[in-house]
N, C-alpha and C positions, 0 to 999 in steps of 0.2 A: 210730557217730555222726558227724557230720560237725561241723567248727569253722566257726562264722558269722565272716567276717573284719571286724572292725569298725576294728581301730587295726594300723598296720602300721611296723614301724622299718626305716628303709633306711640302710646305711653301706658302701659300696662303693668298692674299688680302680679295678676293671672298670666301666666307667660304660656300657658296652655295654648299651642296649637300656632303661636306666633311665628314662629320660625316658617314653618310650613307655608302659612298665608302670605307672610312676605315675600317668601322666595317667588309666590304665584302672583304677586304684584309685580315685582319686579319684572320677571316674564315678560310680562304686557308694558313694559316698559315706564313704571309708575315711578315717580322721584318719592321716597321715604324719608318723612320726618320724624324726629324718636328725641325722646330724653333721659338722662342718668342712665338709669339701668339697664334699661329698653334696647338703647342705642350701643351699649356694650354689649351686650347680647347679640343683636345683630352685626356686630363688625367681627366678634369671636366665632361668627359662623359665617362670614365672607360675603354678608350681604350690605351693597354702598347703602350708607344711611348718611344722611345731613343731621347734625345735632341744631337741637330749636336755637341754643344760644348763639349759631352762627347763622341761621336763620333770621333772627330777630336782630343781631349785632347787641345785643345785650346778656350779659351772664348770668347764669344762676347763684340765686344770693340767698341769704337766711337758711344756709344749710339745705337747700333746694327747695325752701317753703313758697318760694318766688323764682318759676321758671317758664311758665306758658301765660302765666297773666302779664299779656303784653299787646300791645293793640294791632300788632301786625300778624299776631294769630285770632284774634278774634276778629279784625277784620278781616282776614282772610276765611274766617267761619260765615262771618255773620253776613258778608255783602250778598245783596241779591244781585244774582245773574241778569235778570230780565228787566232790570234800573239801571238806564247809560249813567247817571248821577253816579251811584254807587260804584260801578266798574271805573270811570273816570278819576275818582277820589282814589281809585286802590292803584290805578296807573300813576298817580300823581305823585304817590308814596312809595312806590315801587314794590308793589305787595301781590303777590301773587296768591290765587284763590288756591283754598284748598277743599279736595273734592270728597274726600273721605277722611272719616275720622276713626280710631280705634282707640277706644279708653276703656278700662274697667277700675273699678277706685282701690283706693287703699282698703285694708281687711278690716273694715272696723268692727262690723258685726261677728267676724270672728276671734278679736282680739278682744271684746268684752266679756265674751262667752267662755273665755278664760277665767277658772277662779281666783288666779293669782292676779289677774292684771288689775293694775293700779289706776287713778284717775288720770295721773301722766302721760301713760301709756295709751290710754282713750285719746286722749285729746290730740297726742303725736299723730293718732292714726283716723283721723279726721282730715278727709281730703277738699282741698278747697279749690286746687286747680282743675284737677277732673271734672267736679261737677259742674264748674264754669264752663267747661270747654264744649261738653255734653248739651249743656242748656243751648249754648250755641250753636252749636251744631244741628239740635233737632228742632230749634227754632226755626233756621233755615233749610228745613228739608227737602224742599224742591231743590235745592241746590247741592246738599251734601246727604251724603250716608254717613251713619254714624251707628259703629258696632260697640255693645255694650257688653257682650257674651260671645265667650269662644263657641256657644252652641249656634253662633249667625254666621260663623266663617265661612262654611259649607254652599249655602245658599247664596251668599252674596258673589262668593270666585264663581259660581255655575253660571250666576248672570254675567259678569265680567268676560268670563270664557266664551261666551256666545256671544255677546254685542261690545263690549267695553266699554260697558255701560249698567249701571245698577236702576233700574226699574222705578219709576215714582211710587206703585203700589208696594214695592217693597221698602222705599225710604220712608214711606208715610208709616208702614208699620214697625220701622226699626227706631222712628221717632217718639212712635207713641212707646214702645219698649224701654228707649232712653229715659223720657219723663215718668215713667212706673219706676225703674231702676232708682232714680234720683229720690223721689218720692220716699219710696220704701229705705233708701239710705239715711235721710234727712229723719225720718220717723224712727230709726234705731238709734240716732245720735239723741233725740230729743227723750225719746224713752229713758235711753240710760243717765245721762244728765238730770232728769225729772225725777230721779227716783232718789238723789243728793238731800240729806237734810241739812237744814243751817249747820246743825255742829257738825258735817263733813261725813257723818255717817249714813250707809245707804238702807231704804226701805223697801218693804217688799212691794209695797205697788209704789208707782210711780206718779208725780202731781198730773204729769199729762200723760194718758194712752191713746196710744196709734195703731188704733189695727192695721194689719197691713196681711190683705189675701188677694187672690188671686182667682177669677173663675176658672174652673174645672170646666162646666157645661150649662148651658139651658137646660132646663127640665119643663116637659111641657106641661104641667099645672103644679099649683103646689100642693097644702096637705086637702084640699076641696078643689077641684076643677075650677071655680070662679076663681082661683088665686094663680097669680102668677111666681114662679120661681125660677133658683137658678142656684149650683152647687159651687161653693166657693173653698181653698184650701187657703191654710196658714203657710207665711211664706217660710216657717223654720222649719229645722229637721222633722220628719215624722214618721221613722221606721216601723214597720211594721201595724200602720195605721191605717184606716178606712181609705185614706185620700191617697194612698200609694197602691190600691188595689189593681190588680188587674182581668178584665172583664172577658173572660175565656168563650161565655156564650150567652143567648138570650137576648131579648129586645132592651131598649134603654132603661135605666132606671129611674122611679118614680121617687118622689119627695120623701113619701111615706117606705119606699123599701131603704132610700138612704138612711132615714132616722132609725127604724127597726134594724139595720144590718149594724148600723155602729153599736147600738144597745147590745147585740148576739155578739158581736166581735170582740167588744172591750170584757165582756162576761166571760165568753172563754178562753179568750187568752192570758185570764187571770190564774188559769191551773197550768199547771206544770206536767199532771197526768194525762193521760188520754180521754178527752172530756166532749160533751155533745152539748149545746144548748140550742132551745128552740124558743125564739121569741114572738109575739103577738102584740101589736097595739102597746111597740115599748117594754114589756114587762115578758121577764122569762116566764114562759109557759111550762117547760120541762128543762131540767137539767141532770146530767147523770156524768161518773166516770164509768170508763169500760176498758176490758182487755185490748178491744179493737173498735175502730170509729163506728163500724157497725153493732158494735154492742152497745157500744157508748148511746148512739141513736135509738136502738132500740128502748133502753132503761129511760131516756129522754122522752120519747114519745109516750110512754106508757102513763107518765106522771098525767096528761092532759090530751089524750087524741081529740076532744072536739075542738079544743083552742088552737091547737097545732095545726090545722086544717087553714090554707093559706099563709104559714108563717113562714118565718126566717131560719134556716139552721146553719148554726156555725160549729166547725170542729177547729181544735187545735194540733189537730197530726192529717199529712198526707190522706185523704178519700181516694180508697181503693174500691174494686170491682163492687165488693160485697155493700160498702155502704153505700154506693151509690142507688145500687138495686134496693137498699131496703128503704133508702129516703125516696125514691120515686114512687113508692106505694102510695105516698099519702099526694095531696096537691101542696105545692111548696112554691114561693115567690122567687125565692132567691137561698143559693148554697154556698156559704163562703168557707175556706179551707187555705192552710198551709201550701196545699199542691193538690193536684187530680191525678192519679194515673191514669195512662191509656184505657184502661179497662173501666177505670170510671168514666173518662171522656165518652168514649163509645157508648156506655149505658146512657150516660144524660144527652149524649146526641139524639137520644129517641124523643125525648121529651124538649124541643129547642124553644119552648117559650120559659123553661127555668135559667133565670141568670146566675151565673155562675161566676164568684171572685175571688180570685186568687191572692192572699197577702201573705208573701214569706217572713217567717218568723227569726232566719238566722240570723237574717243582718243585724238583728236587735237583741240577741242573747246573751253580749256583752255586757249590755248596757247595767243589768244587773239582776235581782231576781223580779219574777212576772209580775208583780205590782208594778213595776217603774219603767218597763218596755215600751220604750216610743210615747208613754203618755205624755199629754200638756201639765206644765207646771200649773195651767190656772185655768178654772171654770168661770166662764160668760153668761151671762144671763140678761136678755134684756127687758128692760122696765118702763114702759112709756118714752120719755126721750132721755132715759137713760142707762146706765149700764149697773150691775152684780156682779163685781170679778171677787172668786176666792181663789186660796190654793185648793188643789183638785183634792180629792178623797183619797186619797193613795194610803191611809191609814191600813196597817196590818195588825193581826193579833197572832200569838201564838200558844202555844199549850204552855209555857212559861208565864205568860201575860195572864191567863186567866186566874180567877177567881174563884174558888169554890164559896159557895154561902149558907147552903144546906144540910144537913145531917148527911144527906148519903152523897157517898162521890158518883162523879159518872166514870164507867170501865173504863179502858184504854180506846175500846170500838167505839162508845158512845163518845168519848172526846175528841175521834176523829170527824164521826158523823157532825159534832157540833161545829166544829173548824169548817168543815164543806158547806152547811146549813147557813153560815154565818158569812161565806164568801159570796154565796147566791145570794142574802139578803141584801147586801150591800147594791144588787142589780135590780131592785123589785121597790117600786113604786111606793112611797110612805102613806098609810101606812102599810106596812108588810110585816109578813107571817107566813116563815116557812116549814113545813114539814119535812124530813128527810129520814132516811137508814139506807145505809151499805153502799156510801156516795151515790145516791138518785134521791131526788126531789118525790116527794109522796103529793103533797100539797100545797098550793101558794095560795094566799091570799094576798092582794095588791090593792091600793089606791083607795082603801075606804078611807071614811073621816074620823071613825071611833076604831081602834086597834082591837075592840072585842069582834067587830063587825067581821074585821080582816081573818080573827080565830076561826072564827063559823065558816065564812066563804070558803078556807082553805080546805077545812075538813069535808064540807058539801064535797068539794072538788074531789078529794081522795075517795070519797066515798063513792061519787059518781064513775070514777074512773076504775071501780073494783079493787083499790089498794087497801092493803091492813094499816090501820094506823096504831096498834097494839106495838110497843116497842119505837115508836119514833123516838129522833129529837127534833125542839122546834129552835127555830131562831125568829127573833121578834128585832128588828134593826132600831127600834127605841124603848125604853123601860113601859113596863106596863103601869099606866098612871094607878090601876085598880087590880084587885084580884080577879074579877071575874072573867079576863081573858088567860090568866092563869089554871082557873078553875075550866074553862072549857076547851084548853090543851091536856090538860090532866083526863079529863072525863072521855075523850077522846083516845086514850090510851097513849100518851107520850111518856116517856121514862126521863128524858131529860131537856132543860131549857138552857140557852143560851140571850142573855140580853145583855144591854148597856150598865144597869141598874143608875141609880141617880134618883129616883121617884122619892118624893115625900112619904109615899107609903111602901117604901121597900120591904118594912119590915112585916107589913101587912100581905105583901105577896111572898114572901121569905117563908113566912110561917102558914102560906096556904100550901107552897112547895112539901114541906115539913109535912102536912097534914098528908097530903098527897101522896107522901115518899116517894117522889121524883127528885133528881138531882137537878140543880141551878148552878150555872156560873156568872159572871160580870165581866164583862169586858172592860168596862171603864170609857169605852166610845160608841156612839151611836153612828148609825149610817140612813141619816135624813134623804132621801131623793123625789124631789117634787118635778 
């Protein structure tokens, strides 16, 4: 059953597209009801409109807080067209039905997103009448079409132009979208108000956390074929993140593709200079800087060619033909970059199985330095029936914040490599050990139960790849609990070490570094990644 559109109620905070929508509706002789600022805007554009106060016979009161909370409005929205008793009641009270509701809500989320927002300002931006009307219309979707987003206008207008009606399938989809919007809106209010402590100050974590995610796609299966899975995105802004990626070619992404692609992208976009990251099973297996994307890739690949097989490759610069040609010499699942040149697309077209993800970085450069671009404020991990929530690990170190603790000082070149190695170690699963030289990873040890085993594995990886360890620098994501790990990297040929410090045996480890005549610096922070 379709619903003929004869009367519409328009009340919007976001006026985008509303003039064009209302002109089109008037062309189909739809009567327009409206409130306050929206009504004034329509009249200013010579669009006939009836004020809701005139429709209800009751004026707006309490500074506009009460204007649509009236039986005539909600009766017109909620009455079942297929129930004679409902229609008789409307007729008895002189209430004409409303067939189309166009409402978007007070900008609560944007208001509380401003650092200067006060509690009073937030409260004044909690919409009451809007959500009430939306719920009424959405509940009665068989008789009413409800629009809550300007992006919906075009489709509804096209249906009205064809038949003067909105199809049942569209009305149901609009109702679902409306309830989702109300749910998200209420969750934002709950999150904000729950963050206040009894003394009136605001805490980092609200007393009630309301997740707000929308599904991007169903996945063929999860981490393993017997598991079902789907991919969701946070409703908040996410410039330059994986959820905004445009897939340029290749088959559907898998659960593991997405998880590994996120690890690769998060690592590569932390560098300001041209870089390439290759990830396998959520760990970087090669990271390097280069004058060009092709050069950066070649150096990253050289770290561990065996592990790179079937991996994810991420660039923070546009991929050109040379980089594409180099990358397609190996078996690769996904390639990520801010852009792909026509020559690169031509090269990848010869390998249609390769998934290409384009994630522009230009729109996030104004957000601050590379560590801040588009990053979430919090990390969340599911544990049983609960959640662990923490502020994101966006801590940054610089040459000025490093503390040299050994007799030997790092050279300027070593210091640059130490900072590079430290940045890479942040994205390697703990316990993490990373050997580097000249902006290139030489050996990576990841995810071991003991730190000394990570040092040995990183050394073995480098030797298997035929890479020289003499003169490298080493990053450890957490302190060395004993001197044994320091002894391993020194014996392998490392010339400098960066680590957080803070162990009860720091003096023992510092003494070992001095015995080996290597430089060591402390960061004062660690980068556990579990």
